[in-house]
C-alpha positions, 0 to 999 in steps of 0.5 A, spaced: 483 487 476 483 481 479 477 478 483 481 474 488 482 480 492 475 482 493 473 480 500 471 487 503 468 485 510 473 484 516 471 477 520 471 476 527 477 473 527 480 479 523 477 484 528 481 480 534 487 480 530 487 488 528 485 489 535 491 485 538 495 491 536 492 496 540 494 497 548 487 495 550 484 490 545 478 488 549 476 496 548 477 496 541 472 490 540 467 493 544 467 499 540 466 495 534 461 491 537 457 498 539 459 502 532 461 497 527 462 503 522 467 506 526 475 507 524 480 506 529 487 508 530 492 502 531 499 502 533 504 499 528 510 495 529 508 489 534 503 486 530 504 489 523 507 494 519 503 498 514 506 501 507 502 507 505 502 508 497 498 513 493 491 509 491 493 509 484 500 506 485 498 502 490 492 498 486 498 497 481 502 494 487 496 490 489 495 487 482 502 485 481 502 481 488 495 478 486 497 477 478 504 475 479 506 474 486 504 470 492 498 475 494 497 480 499 496 481 506 490 485 509 489 492 504 485 498 506 484 504 502 483 510 507 483 517 504 486 517 497 492 512 500 492 504 499 494 501 506 498 495 505 499 491 511 506 488 512 510 484 517 513 487 523 520 490 521 518 492 514 517 499 515 525 499 517 527 495 511 523 497 505 526 504 504 533 501 505 532 496 499 528 501 495 534 506 495 539 500 494 535 498 488 535 505 486 528 506 486 527 510 493 529 517 494 535 517 490 535 522 485 532 528 489 535 535 490 536 538 496 529 541 497 526 533 496 523 534 489 525 529 484 529 530 478 528 526 472 530 519 472 527 512 473 525 513 480 520 518 478 516 512 477 516 510 484 512 515 488 514 516 496 512 510 500 510 512 507 512 506 511 509 506 518 513 501 523 514 502 531 512 508 534 507 510 528 500 509 528 495 508 522 487 509 522 484 503 519 477 503 516 471 500 520 470 492 520 463 493 517 461 496 510 465 501 507 465 509 507 466 512 501 473 514 502 475 508 507 474 501 506 477 494 506 480 491 499 483 485 502 479 484 509 483 480 515 479 474 516 484 470 521 487 471 527 494 470 524 494 473 516 500 472 512 503 478 511 508 480 506 515 482 508 520 488 505 522 483 499 515 482 497 513 489 497 520 491 494 518 486 488 511 489 487 513 496 487 518 495 482 514 491 478 508 496 479 513 502 477 516 498 471 509 497 468 507 505 469 514 507 465 513 508 458 520 508 454 521 512 448 527 512 443 524 519 441 525 526 444 519 529 448 514 532 443 513 539 442 508 541 447 504 545 442 503 540 437 498 535 436 501 528 438 497 521 436 499 515 439 499 509 434 503 504 438 497 500 440 494 500 432 494 493 430 
């Protein structure tokens, strides 16, 4: 895991940026001054969108963004989900891009369950945009299931758009897919993976 994304405290400028998403930014800042450990619900769509991924897949996306790409905007972990803050409009565009690249919901049956295909590697990403709201972790410190991985530190942080997050999701999915030329192993048999043996 890259140490480049290890900033976990929100700066005053970062808190002002987060608060600017709400209807009453001064009230949000006043709450954080009084209770810096309080998470807050903020609306999406005008200042930022949020792409929410299961924590393990989100970490793989974050690794791809920092190791191979341009880095990320603010990123939080909240209740087993990774919240990747993105440019406004991303929530509307990203699902269509994933679908077009055949990494989205394509391959689901009528009940919404996935059928065996490469799209299994990309879990459903929840895209929060205009009309949605998300709970963001407190600016100070971290609680066990709520913390900043890349904390906002400026009033105008760089936010990835849908194309950058598509690239990260596809790269993360490809890194998780193991392709085999052999048929699936017998479920009752002992199988030893010798592919990593030197």
